mmCIF file as Biopython writes it, N, C-alpha, C and O atoms, coordinates in Angstrom:
data_model
#
loop_
_atom_site.group_PDB
_atom_site.id
_atom_site.type_symbol
_atom_site.label_atom_id
_atom_site.label_alt_id
_atom_site.label_comp_id
_atom_site.label_asym_id
_atom_site.label_entity_id
_atom_site.label_seq_id
_atom_site.pdbx_PDB_ins_code
_atom_site.Cartn_x
_atom_site.Cartn_y
_atom_site.Cartn_z
_atom_site.occupancy
_atom_site.B_iso_or_equiv
_atom_site.auth_seq_id
_atom_site.auth_asym_id
_atom_site.pdbx_PDB_model_num
ATOM 1   N N  . UNK A ? 1  ? 6.087  -17.149 8.681   1.0 0.0 1  A 1 
ATOM 2   C CA . UNK A ? 1  ? 5.620  -16.041 7.942   1.0 0.0 1  A 1 
ATOM 3   C C  . UNK A ? 1  ? 5.488  -16.256 6.464   1.0 0.0 1  A 1 
ATOM 4   O O  . UNK A ? 1  ? 6.332  -16.933 5.876   1.0 0.0 1  A 1 
ATOM 5   N N  . UNK A ? 2  ? 4.489  -15.724 5.840   1.0 0.0 2  A 1 
ATOM 6   C CA . UNK A ? 2  ? 4.420  -15.686 4.384   1.0 0.0 2  A 1 
ATOM 7   C C  . UNK A ? 2  ? 4.924  -14.486 3.704   1.0 0.0 2  A 1 
ATOM 8   O O  . UNK A ? 2  ? 4.674  -13.372 4.164   1.0 0.0 2  A 1 
ATOM 9   N N  . UNK A ? 3  ? 5.605  -14.642 2.656   1.0 0.0 3  A 1 
ATOM 10  C CA . UNK A ? 3  ? 6.218  -13.423 1.871   1.0 0.0 3  A 1 
ATOM 11  C C  . UNK A ? 3  ? 5.595  -13.324 0.341   1.0 0.0 3  A 1 
ATOM 12  O O  . UNK A ? 3  ? 5.468  -14.317 -0.376  1.0 0.0 3  A 1 
ATOM 13  N N  . UNK A ? 4  ? 5.299  -12.252 0.022   1.0 0.0 4  A 1 
ATOM 14  C CA . UNK A ? 4  ? 4.826  -12.093 -1.390  1.0 0.0 4  A 1 
ATOM 15  C C  . UNK A ? 4  ? 5.422  -10.717 -1.979  1.0 0.0 4  A 1 
ATOM 16  O O  . UNK A ? 4  ? 5.817  -9.782  -1.283  1.0 0.0 4  A 1 
ATOM 17  N N  . UNK A ? 5  ? 5.416  -10.754 -3.160  1.0 0.0 5  A 1 
ATOM 18  C CA . UNK A ? 5  ? 5.812  -9.336  -3.921  1.0 0.0 5  A 1 
ATOM 19  C C  . UNK A ? 5  ? 4.921  -9.105  -5.011  1.0 0.0 5  A 1 
ATOM 20  O O  . UNK A ? 5  ? 4.436  -10.010 -5.689  1.0 0.0 5  A 1 
ATOM 21  N N  . UNK A ? 6  ? 4.697  -7.815  -5.184  1.0 0.0 6  A 1 
ATOM 22  C CA . UNK A ? 6  ? 3.935  -7.341  -6.437  1.0 0.0 6  A 1 
ATOM 23  C C  . UNK A ? 6  ? 5.009  -6.893  -7.402  1.0 0.0 6  A 1 
ATOM 24  O O  . UNK A ? 6  ? 5.619  -5.840  -7.214  1.0 0.0 6  A 1 
ATOM 25  N N  . UNK A ? 7  ? 5.236  -7.660  -8.403  1.0 0.0 7  A 1 
ATOM 26  C CA . UNK A ? 7  ? 6.273  -7.383  -9.309  1.0 0.0 7  A 1 
ATOM 27  C C  . UNK A ? 7  ? 5.924  -6.195  -10.177 1.0 0.0 7  A 1 
ATOM 28  O O  . UNK A ? 7  ? 6.829  -5.598  -10.761 1.0 0.0 7  A 1 
ATOM 29  N N  . UNK A ? 8  ? 4.621  -5.808  -10.299 1.0 0.0 8  A 1 
ATOM 30  C CA . UNK A ? 8  ? 4.223  -4.700  -11.025 1.0 0.0 8  A 1 
ATOM 31  C C  . UNK A ? 8  ? 4.638  -3.319  -10.329 1.0 0.0 8  A 1 
ATOM 32  O O  . UNK A ? 8  ? 4.800  -2.293  -10.990 1.0 0.0 8  A 1 
ATOM 33  N N  . UNK A ? 9  ? 4.790  -3.375  -9.012  1.0 0.0 9  A 1 
ATOM 34  C CA . UNK A ? 9  ? 5.206  -2.166  -8.249  1.0 0.0 9  A 1 
ATOM 35  C C  . UNK A ? 9  ? 6.625  -2.046  -8.028  1.0 0.0 9  A 1 
ATOM 36  O O  . UNK A ? 9  ? 7.081  -0.984  -7.605  1.0 0.0 9  A 1 
ATOM 37  N N  . UNK A ? 10 ? 7.456  -3.156  -8.304  1.0 0.0 10 A 1 
ATOM 38  C CA . UNK A ? 10 ? 8.862  -3.094  -7.996  1.0 0.0 10 A 1 
ATOM 39  C C  . UNK A ? 10 ? 9.376  -2.120  -8.937  1.0 0.0 10 A 1 
ATOM 40  O O  . UNK A ? 10 ? 9.014  -2.043  -10.111 1.0 0.0 10 A 1 
ATOM 41  N N  . UNK A ? 11 ? 10.352 -1.277  -8.299  1.0 0.0 11 A 1 
ATOM 42  C CA . UNK A ? 11 ? 11.113 -0.325  -9.072  1.0 0.0 11 A 1 
ATOM 43  C C  . UNK A ? 11 ? 12.627 -0.527  -9.267  1.0 0.0 11 A 1 
ATOM 44  O O  . UNK A ? 11 ? 13.397 0.309   -9.740  1.0 0.0 11 A 1 
ATOM 45  N N  . UNK A ? 12 ? 12.980 -1.925  -8.776  1.0 0.0 12 A 1 
ATOM 46  C CA . UNK A ? 12 ? 14.215 -2.377  -9.104  1.0 0.0 12 A 1 
ATOM 47  C C  . UNK A ? 12 ? 15.347 -1.787  -8.243  1.0 0.0 12 A 1 
ATOM 48  O O  . UNK A ? 12 ? 16.500 -1.713  -8.670  1.0 0.0 12 A 1 
ATOM 49  N N  . UNK A ? 13 ? 14.995 -1.382  -7.057  1.0 0.0 13 A 1 
ATOM 50  C CA . UNK A ? 13 ? 15.994 -0.742  -6.173  1.0 0.0 13 A 1 
ATOM 51  C C  . UNK A ? 13 ? 17.013 -1.719  -5.676  1.0 0.0 13 A 1 
ATOM 52  O O  . UNK A ? 13 ? 18.186 -1.400  -5.478  1.0 0.0 13 A 1 
ATOM 53  N N  . UNK A ? 14 ? 16.490 -3.017  -5.465  1.0 0.0 14 A 1 
ATOM 54  C CA . UNK A ? 14 ? 17.393 -4.030  -4.927  1.0 0.0 14 A 1 
ATOM 55  C C  . UNK A ? 14 ? 17.640 -3.962  -3.466  1.0 0.0 14 A 1 
ATOM 56  O O  . UNK A ? 14 ? 18.554 -4.636  -2.991  1.0 0.0 14 A 1 
ATOM 57  N N  . UNK A ? 15 ? 16.874 -3.174  -2.681  1.0 0.0 15 A 1 
ATOM 58  C CA . UNK A ? 15 ? 17.095 -3.273  -1.206  1.0 0.0 15 A 1 
ATOM 59  C C  . UNK A ? 15 ? 16.796 -4.479  -0.610  1.0 0.0 15 A 1 
ATOM 60  O O  . UNK A ? 15 ? 17.448 -4.887  0.352   1.0 0.0 15 A 1 
ATOM 61  N N  . UNK A ? 16 ? 15.785 -5.148  -1.131  1.0 0.0 16 A 1 
ATOM 62  C CA . UNK A ? 16 ? 15.319 -6.475  -0.476  1.0 0.0 16 A 1 
ATOM 63  C C  . UNK A ? 16 ? 16.485 -7.558  -0.702  1.0 0.0 16 A 1 
ATOM 64  O O  . UNK A ? 16 ? 16.748 -8.379  0.177   1.0 0.0 16 A 1 
ATOM 65  N N  . UNK A ? 17 ? 17.119 -7.518  -1.834  1.0 0.0 17 A 1 
ATOM 66  C CA . UNK A ? 17 ? 18.246 -8.493  -2.089  1.0 0.0 17 A 1 
ATOM 67  C C  . UNK A ? 17 ? 19.342 -8.246  -1.167  1.0 0.0 17 A 1 
ATOM 68  O O  . UNK A ? 17 ? 19.979 -9.160  -0.645  1.0 0.0 17 A 1 
ATOM 69  N N  . UNK A ? 18 ? 19.605 -6.780  -0.929  1.0 0.0 18 A 1 
ATOM 70  C CA . UNK A ? 18 ? 20.806 -6.439  -0.028  1.0 0.0 18 A 1 
ATOM 71  C C  . UNK A ? 18 ? 20.485 -6.867  1.396   1.0 0.0 18 A 1 
ATOM 72  O O  . UNK A ? 18 ? 21.409 -7.245  2.116   1.0 0.0 18 A 1 
ATOM 73  N N  . UNK A ? 19 ? 19.182 -6.830  1.869   1.0 0.0 19 A 1 
ATOM 74  C CA . UNK A ? 19 ? 18.867 -7.005  3.140   1.0 0.0 19 A 1 
ATOM 75  C C  . UNK A ? 19 ? 18.537 -8.481  3.468   1.0 0.0 19 A 1 
ATOM 76  O O  . UNK A ? 19 ? 18.871 -8.950  4.556   1.0 0.0 19 A 1 
ATOM 77  N N  . UNK A ? 20 ? 17.921 -9.177  2.589   1.0 0.0 20 A 1 
ATOM 78  C CA . UNK A ? 20 ? 17.482 -10.558 2.709   1.0 0.0 20 A 1 
ATOM 79  C C  . UNK A ? 20 ? 17.703 -11.319 1.353   1.0 0.0 20 A 1 
ATOM 80  O O  . UNK A ? 20 ? 16.768 -11.657 0.626   1.0 0.0 20 A 1 
ATOM 81  N N  . UNK A ? 21 ? 18.934 -11.542 1.099   1.0 0.0 21 A 1 
ATOM 82  C CA . UNK A ? 21 ? 19.223 -12.154 -0.190  1.0 0.0 21 A 1 
ATOM 83  C C  . UNK A ? 21 ? 18.768 -13.650 -0.236  1.0 0.0 21 A 1 
ATOM 84  O O  . UNK A ? 21 ? 18.618 -14.231 -1.311  1.0 0.0 21 A 1 
ATOM 85  N N  . UNK A ? 22 ? 18.559 -14.241 0.962   1.0 0.0 22 A 1 
ATOM 86  C CA . UNK A ? 22 ? 18.115 -15.698 1.140   1.0 0.0 22 A 1 
ATOM 87  C C  . UNK A ? 22 ? 16.651 -15.744 0.736   1.0 0.0 22 A 1 
ATOM 88  O O  . UNK A ? 22 ? 16.153 -16.814 0.384   1.0 0.0 22 A 1 
ATOM 89  N N  . UNK A ? 23 ? 15.953 -14.635 0.775   1.0 0.0 23 A 1 
ATOM 90  C CA . UNK A ? 23 ? 14.477 -14.641 0.557   1.0 0.0 23 A 1 
ATOM 91  C C  . UNK A ? 23 ? 14.261 -14.032 -0.757  1.0 0.0 23 A 1 
ATOM 92  O O  . UNK A ? 23 ? 13.357 -14.495 -1.453  1.0 0.0 23 A 1 
ATOM 93  N N  . UNK A ? 24 ? 14.986 -13.030 -1.203  1.0 0.0 24 A 1 
ATOM 94  C CA . UNK A ? 24 ? 14.579 -12.354 -2.519  1.0 0.0 24 A 1 
ATOM 95  C C  . UNK A ? 24 ? 15.868 -12.336 -3.361  1.0 0.0 24 A 1 
ATOM 96  O O  . UNK A ? 24 ? 17.012 -12.457 -2.922  1.0 0.0 24 A 1 
ATOM 97  N N  . UNK A ? 25 ? 15.480 -12.158 -4.696  1.0 0.0 25 A 1 
ATOM 98  C CA . UNK A ? 25 ? 16.366 -12.007 -5.770  1.0 0.0 25 A 1 
ATOM 99  C C  . UNK A ? 25 ? 15.849 -11.039 -6.849  1.0 0.0 25 A 1 
ATOM 100 O O  . UNK A ? 25 ? 14.712 -10.573 -6.777  1.0 0.0 25 A 1 
ATOM 101 N N  . UNK A ? 26 ? 16.689 -10.743 -7.842  1.0 0.0 26 A 1 
ATOM 102 C CA . UNK A ? 26 ? 16.175 -9.923  -8.909  1.0 0.0 26 A 1 
ATOM 103 C C  . UNK A ? 26 ? 16.326 -10.777 -10.314 1.0 0.0 26 A 1 
ATOM 104 O O  . UNK A ? 26 ? 17.257 -11.570 -10.459 1.0 0.0 26 A 1 
ATOM 105 N N  . UNK A ? 27 ? 15.443 -10.576 -11.227 1.0 0.0 27 A 1 
ATOM 106 C CA . UNK A ? 27 ? 15.417 -11.178 -12.523 1.0 0.0 27 A 1 
ATOM 107 C C  . UNK A ? 27 ? 16.314 -10.352 -13.337 1.0 0.0 27 A 1 
ATOM 108 O O  . UNK A ? 27 ? 16.867 -9.374  -12.834 1.0 0.0 27 A 1 
ATOM 109 N N  . UNK A ? 28 ? 16.492 -10.678 -14.555 1.0 0.0 28 A 1 
ATOM 110 C CA . UNK A ? 28 ? 17.280 -10.039 -15.566 1.0 0.0 28 A 1 
ATOM 111 C C  . UNK A ? 28 ? 17.001 -8.531  -15.768 1.0 0.0 28 A 1 
ATOM 112 O O  . UNK A ? 28 ? 17.855 -7.722  -16.132 1.0 0.0 28 A 1 
ATOM 113 N N  . UNK A ? 29 ? 15.710 -8.245  -15.492 1.0 0.0 29 A 1 
ATOM 114 C CA . UNK A ? 29 ? 15.333 -6.855  -15.629 1.0 0.0 29 A 1 
ATOM 115 C C  . UNK A ? 29 ? 15.440 -6.102  -14.258 1.0 0.0 29 A 1 
ATOM 116 O O  . UNK A ? 29 ? 15.198 -4.896  -14.228 1.0 0.0 29 A 1 
ATOM 117 N N  . UNK A ? 30 ? 15.792 -6.771  -13.142 1.0 0.0 30 A 1 
ATOM 118 C CA . UNK A ? 30 ? 16.007 -6.190  -11.929 1.0 0.0 30 A 1 
ATOM 119 C C  . UNK A ? 30 ? 14.680 -6.190  -11.121 1.0 0.0 30 A 1 
ATOM 120 O O  . UNK A ? 30 ? 14.581 -5.525  -10.090 1.0 0.0 30 A 1 
ATOM 121 N N  . UNK A ? 31 ? 13.702 -6.916  -11.587 1.0 0.0 31 A 1 
ATOM 122 C CA . UNK A ? 31 ? 12.419 -7.036  -10.807 1.0 0.0 31 A 1 
ATOM 123 C C  . UNK A ? 31 ? 12.496 -8.072  -9.798  1.0 0.0 31 A 1 
ATOM 124 O O  . UNK A ? 31 ? 13.018 -9.151  -10.080 1.0 0.0 31 A 1 
ATOM 125 N N  . UNK A ? 32 ? 12.006 -7.834  -8.607  1.0 0.0 32 A 1 
ATOM 126 C CA . UNK A ? 32 ? 12.062 -8.858  -7.498  1.0 0.0 32 A 1 
ATOM 127 C C  . UNK A ? 32 ? 11.463 -10.211 -7.808  1.0 0.0 32 A 1 
ATOM 128 O O  . UNK A ? 32 ? 10.440 -10.374 -8.473  1.0 0.0 32 A 1 
ATOM 129 N N  . UNK A ? 33 ? 12.213 -11.186 -7.252  1.0 0.0 33 A 1 
ATOM 130 C CA . UNK A ? 33 ? 11.712 -12.556 -7.314  1.0 0.0 33 A 1 
ATOM 131 C C  . UNK A ? 33 ? 11.665 -13.033 -5.822  1.0 0.0 33 A 1 
ATOM 132 O O  . UNK A ? 33 ? 12.581 -12.744 -5.052  1.0 0.0 33 A 1 
ATOM 133 N N  . UNK A ? 34 ? 10.699 -13.688 -5.474  1.0 0.0 34 A 1 
ATOM 134 C CA . UNK A ? 34 ? 10.618 -14.322 -4.077  1.0 0.0 34 A 1 
ATOM 135 C C  . UNK A ? 34 ? 11.170 -15.660 -4.181  1.0 0.0 34 A 1 
ATOM 136 O O  . UNK A ? 34 ? 10.600 -16.465 -4.918  1.0 0.0 34 A 1 
ATOM 137 N N  . UNK A ? 35 ? 12.294 -16.028 -3.484  1.0 0.0 35 A 1 
ATOM 138 C CA . UNK A ? 35 ? 12.852 -17.232 -3.498  1.0 0.0 35 A 1 
ATOM 139 C C  . UNK A ? 35 ? 12.359 -18.153 -2.488  1.0 0.0 35 A 1 
ATOM 140 O O  . UNK A ? 35 ? 12.404 -19.363 -2.710  1.0 0.0 35 A 1 
ATOM 141 N N  . UNK A ? 36 ? 11.837 -17.641 -1.268  1.0 0.0 36 A 1 
ATOM 142 C CA . UNK A ? 36 ? 11.112 -18.466 -0.313  1.0 0.0 36 A 1 
ATOM 143 C C  . UNK A ? 36 ? 9.932  -17.767 0.175   1.0 0.0 36 A 1 
ATOM 144 O O  . UNK A ? 36 ? 10.004 -16.711 0.804   1.0 0.0 36 A 1 
ATOM 145 N N  . UNK A ? 37 ? 8.787  -18.392 -0.131  1.0 0.0 37 A 1 
ATOM 146 C CA . UNK A ? 37 ? 7.404  -17.861 0.265   1.0 0.0 37 A 1 
ATOM 147 C C  . UNK A ? 37 ? 7.146  -17.992 1.684   1.0 0.0 37 A 1 
ATOM 148 O O  . UNK A ? 37 ? 6.434  -17.172 2.264   1.0 0.0 37 A 1 
ATOM 149 N N  . UNK A ? 38 ? 7.709  -19.026 2.309   1.0 0.0 38 A 1 
ATOM 150 C CA . UNK A ? 38 ? 7.634  -19.323 3.740   1.0 0.0 38 A 1 
ATOM 151 C C  . UNK A ? 38 ? 8.936  -19.140 4.460   1.0 0.0 38 A 1 
ATOM 152 O O  . UNK A ? 38 ? 9.905  -19.816 4.112   1.0 0.0 38 A 1 
ATOM 153 N N  . UNK A ? 39 ? 9.034  -18.224 5.497   1.0 0.0 39 A 1 
ATOM 154 C CA . UNK A ? 39 ? 10.305 -18.040 6.203   1.0 0.0 39 A 1 
ATOM 155 C C  . UNK A ? 39 ? 10.039 -18.025 7.679   1.0 0.0 39 A 1 
ATOM 156 O O  . UNK A ? 39 ? 8.908  -17.741 8.073   1.0 0.0 39 A 1 
ATOM 157 N N  . UNK A ? 40 ? 10.906 -18.281 8.440   1.0 0.0 40 A 1 
ATOM 158 C CA . UNK A ? 40 ? 11.045 -18.224 9.873   1.0 0.0 40 A 1 
ATOM 159 C C  . UNK A ? 40 ? 12.366 -17.822 10.423  1.0 0.0 40 A 1 
ATOM 160 O O  . UNK A ? 40 ? 13.314 -17.724 9.643   1.0 0.0 40 A 1 
ATOM 161 N N  . UNK A ? 41 ? 12.536 -17.560 11.794  1.0 0.0 41 A 1 
ATOM 162 C CA . UNK A ? 41 ? 13.707 -17.188 12.415  1.0 0.0 41 A 1 
ATOM 163 C C  . UNK A ? 41 ? 14.380 -15.973 11.800  1.0 0.0 41 A 1 
ATOM 164 O O  . UNK A ? 41 ? 13.789 -14.923 11.549  1.0 0.0 41 A 1 
ATOM 165 N N  . UNK A ? 42 ? 15.768 -16.224 11.561  1.0 0.0 42 A 1 
ATOM 166 C CA . UNK A ? 42 ? 16.486 -15.036 11.021  1.0 0.0 42 A 1 
ATOM 167 C C  . UNK A ? 42 ? 16.059 -14.536 9.610   1.0 0.0 42 A 1 
ATOM 168 O O  . UNK A ? 42 ? 16.111 -13.344 9.306   1.0 0.0 42 A 1 
ATOM 169 N N  . UNK A ? 43 ? 15.643 -15.497 8.780   1.0 0.0 43 A 1 
ATOM 170 C CA . UNK A ? 43 ? 15.110 -15.247 7.504   1.0 0.0 43 A 1 
ATOM 171 C C  . UNK A ? 43 ? 13.880 -14.222 7.590   1.0 0.0 43 A 1 
ATOM 172 O O  . UNK A ? 43 ? 13.753 -13.257 6.836   1.0 0.0 43 A 1 
ATOM 173 N N  . UNK A ? 44 ? 13.083 -14.534 8.511   1.0 0.0 44 A 1 
ATOM 174 C CA . UNK A ? 44 ? 11.797 -13.878 8.761   1.0 0.0 44 A 1 
ATOM 175 C C  . UNK A ? 44 ? 12.235 -12.353 9.256   1.0 0.0 44 A 1 
ATOM 176 O O  . UNK A ? 44 ? 11.699 -11.376 8.734   1.0 0.0 44 A 1 
ATOM 177 N N  . UNK A ? 45 ? 13.136 -12.221 10.185  1.0 0.0 45 A 1 
ATOM 178 C CA . UNK A ? 45 ? 13.636 -10.913 10.541  1.0 0.0 45 A 1 
ATOM 179 C C  . UNK A ? 45 ? 14.142 -10.131 9.479   1.0 0.0 45 A 1 
ATOM 180 O O  . UNK A ? 45 ? 13.749 -8.970  9.366   1.0 0.0 45 A 1 
ATOM 181 N N  . UNK A ? 46 ? 15.054 -10.663 8.593   1.0 0.0 46 A 1 
ATOM 182 C CA . UNK A ? 46 ? 15.492 -10.080 7.454   1.0 0.0 46 A 1 
ATOM 183 C C  . UNK A ? 46 ? 14.441 -9.641  6.358   1.0 0.0 46 A 1 
ATOM 184 O O  . UNK A ? 46 ? 14.508 -8.583  5.732   1.0 0.0 46 A 1 
ATOM 185 N N  . UNK A ? 47 ? 13.418 -10.643 6.208   1.0 0.0 47 A 1 
ATOM 186 C CA . UNK A ? 47 ? 12.352 -10.347 5.293   1.0 0.0 47 A 1 
ATOM 187 C C  . UNK A ? 47 ? 11.560 -9.111  5.718   1.0 0.0 47 A 1 
ATOM 188 O O  . UNK A ? 47 ? 11.229 -8.235  4.920   1.0 0.0 47 A 1 
ATOM 189 N N  . UNK A ? 48 ? 11.268 -9.092  7.057   1.0 0.0 48 A 1 
ATOM 190 C CA . UNK A ? 48 ? 10.511 -7.990  7.694   1.0 0.0 48 A 1 
ATOM 191 C C  . UNK A ? 48 ? 11.323 -6.645  7.474   1.0 0.0 48 A 1 
ATOM 192 O O  . UNK A ? 48 ? 10.663 -5.646  7.187   1.0 0.0 48 A 1 
ATOM 193 N N  . UNK A ? 49 ? 12.585 -6.546  7.575   1.0 0.0 49 A 1 
ATOM 194 C CA . UNK A ? 49 ? 13.393 -5.459  7.251   1.0 0.0 49 A 1 
ATOM 195 C C  . UNK A ? 49 ? 13.325 -5.018  5.904   1.0 0.0 49 A 1 
ATOM 196 O O  . UNK A ? 49 ? 13.169 -3.833  5.609   1.0 0.0 49 A 1 
ATOM 197 N N  . UNK A ? 50 ? 13.435 -5.925  5.089   1.0 0.0 50 A 1 
ATOM 198 C CA . UNK A ? 50 ? 13.279 -5.768  3.551   1.0 0.0 50 A 1 
ATOM 199 C C  . UNK A ? 50 ? 11.996 -5.046  3.190   1.0 0.0 50 A 1 
ATOM 200 O O  . UNK A ? 50 ? 11.982 -4.072  2.437   1.0 0.0 50 A 1 
ATOM 201 N N  . UNK A ? 51 ? 10.875 -5.587  3.783   1.0 0.0 51 A 1 
ATOM 202 C CA . UNK A ? 51 ? 9.482  -5.066  3.636   1.0 0.0 51 A 1 
ATOM 203 C C  . UNK A ? 51 ? 9.430  -3.571  3.926   1.0 0.0 51 A 1 
ATOM 204 O O  . UNK A ? 51 ? 8.821  -2.786  3.199   1.0 0.0 51 A 1 
ATOM 205 N N  . UNK A ? 52 ? 10.108 -3.208  5.038   1.0 0.0 52 A 1 
ATOM 206 C CA . UNK A ? 52 ? 10.181 -1.903  5.517   1.0 0.0 52 A 1 
ATOM 207 C C  . UNK A ? 52 ? 10.895 -1.033  4.622   1.0 0.0 52 A 1 
ATOM 208 O O  . UNK A ? 52 ? 10.501 0.103   4.360   1.0 0.0 52 A 1 
ATOM 209 N N  . UNK A ? 53 ? 12.008 -1.580  4.118   1.0 0.0 53 A 1 
ATOM 210 C CA . UNK A ? 53 ? 12.985 -0.660  3.265   1.0 0.0 53 A 1 
ATOM 211 C C  . UNK A ? 53 ? 12.530 -0.547  1.872   1.0 0.0 53 A 1 
ATOM 212 O O  . UNK A ? 53 ? 13.008 0.327   1.149   1.0 0.0 53 A 1 
ATOM 213 N N  . UNK A ? 54 ? 11.668 -1.342  1.457   1.0 0.0 54 A 1 
ATOM 214 C CA . UNK A ? 54 ? 11.070 -1.240  0.034   1.0 0.0 54 A 1 
ATOM 215 C C  . UNK A ? 54 ? 10.594 0.074   -0.355  1.0 0.0 54 A 1 
ATOM 216 O O  . UNK A ? 54 ? 9.579  0.456   0.226   1.0 0.0 54 A 1 
ATOM 217 N N  . UNK A ? 55 ? 11.129 0.867   -1.240  1.0 0.0 55 A 1 
ATOM 218 C CA . UNK A ? 55 ? 10.761 2.172   -1.572  1.0 0.0 55 A 1 
ATOM 219 C C  . UNK A ? 55 ? 9.437  2.182   -2.322  1.0 0.0 55 A 1 
ATOM 220 O O  . UNK A ? 55 ? 8.743  3.198   -2.328  1.0 0.0 55 A 1 
ATOM 221 N N  . UNK A ? 56 ? 9.073  1.067   -2.956  1.0 0.0 56 A 1 
ATOM 222 C CA . UNK A ? 56 ? 7.874  1.039   -3.700  1.0 0.0 56 A 1 
ATOM 223 C C  . UNK A ? 56 ? 6.707  0.326   -2.971  1.0 0.0 56 A 1 
ATOM 224 O O  . UNK A ? 56 ? 5.581  0.256   -3.463  1.0 0.0 56 A 1 
ATOM 225 N N  . UNK A ? 57 ? 7.029  -0.174  -1.823  1.0 0.0 57 A 1 
ATOM 226 C CA . UNK A ? 57 ? 6.018  -0.909  -0.942  1.0 0.0 57 A 1 
ATOM 227 C C  . UNK A ? 57 ? 5.531  -2.092  -1.797  1.0 0.0 57 A 1 
ATOM 228 O O  . UNK A ? 57 ? 4.333  -2.374  -1.824  1.0 0.0 57 A 1 
ATOM 229 N N  . UNK A ? 58 ? 6.408  -2.760  -2.469  1.0 0.0 58 A 1 
ATOM 230 C CA . UNK A ? 58 ? 6.004  -3.974  -3.345  1.0 0.0 58 A 1 
ATOM 231 C C  . UNK A ? 58 ? 6.092  -5.213  -2.653  1.0 0.0 58 A 1 
ATOM 232 O O  . UNK A ? 58 ? 5.835  -6.252  -3.261  1.0 0.0 58 A 1 
ATOM 233 N N  . UNK A ? 59 ? 6.492  -5.234  -1.216  1.0 0.0 59 A 1 
ATOM 234 C CA . UNK A ? 59 ? 6.694  -6.489  -0.644  1.0 0.0 59 A 1 
ATOM 235 C C  . UNK A ? 59 ? 5.865  -6.590  0.528   1.0 0.0 59 A 1 
ATOM 236 O O  . UNK A ? 59 ? 5.780  -5.593  1.246   1.0 0.0 59 A 1 
ATOM 237 N N  . UNK A ? 60 ? 5.174  -7.748  0.866   1.0 0.0 60 A 1 
ATOM 238 C CA . UNK A ? 60 ? 4.273  -8.028  1.884   1.0 0.0 60 A 1 
ATOM 239 C C  . UNK A ? 60 ? 4.701  -9.275  2.716   1.0 0.0 60 A 1 
ATOM 240 O O  . UNK A ? 60 ? 5.017  -10.319 2.146   1.0 0.0 60 A 1 
ATOM 241 N N  . UNK A ? 61 ? 4.705  -9.150  4.067   1.0 0.0 61 A 1 
ATOM 242 C CA . UNK A ? 61 ? 4.913  -10.096 5.064   1.0 0.0 61 A 1 
ATOM 243 C C  . UNK A ? 61 ? 3.760  -10.244 5.860   1.0 0.0 61 A 1 
ATOM 244 O O  . UNK A ? 61 ? 3.277  -9.328  6.527   1.0 0.0 61 A 1 
ATOM 245 N N  . UNK A ? 62 ? 3.243  -11.577 5.785   1.0 0.0 62 A 1 
ATOM 246 C CA . UNK A ? 62 ? 2.153  -11.821 6.579   1.0 0.0 62 A 1 
ATOM 247 C C  . UNK A ? 62 ? 2.388  -12.995 7.577   1.0 0.0 62 A 1 
ATOM 248 O O  . UNK A ? 62 ? 2.926  -14.039 7.209   1.0 0.0 62 A 1 
ATOM 249 N N  . UNK A ? 63 ? 1.966  -12.785 8.842   1.0 0.0 63 A 1 
ATOM 250 C CA . UNK A ? 63 ? 2.114  -13.955 9.865   1.0 0.0 63 A 1 
ATOM 251 C C  . UNK A ? 63 ? 1.001  -15.014 9.805   1.0 0.0 63 A 1 
ATOM 252 O O  . UNK A ? 63 ? 1.024  -15.978 10.570  1.0 0.0 63 A 1 
#
């Protein structure tokens, strides 16, 4: 699965990092950073959950 993030939409909630810290991080301003653009297995499950929980809909997971 391919993961991407629209940093312009990010509102710095940090839900993605809490749910999928192996896939997402935040920069010094709190904006999302994608650590792994391609994920599978458990990381993919966590990334999907992060996409669902993002209050700004700034994350995308594509199979």
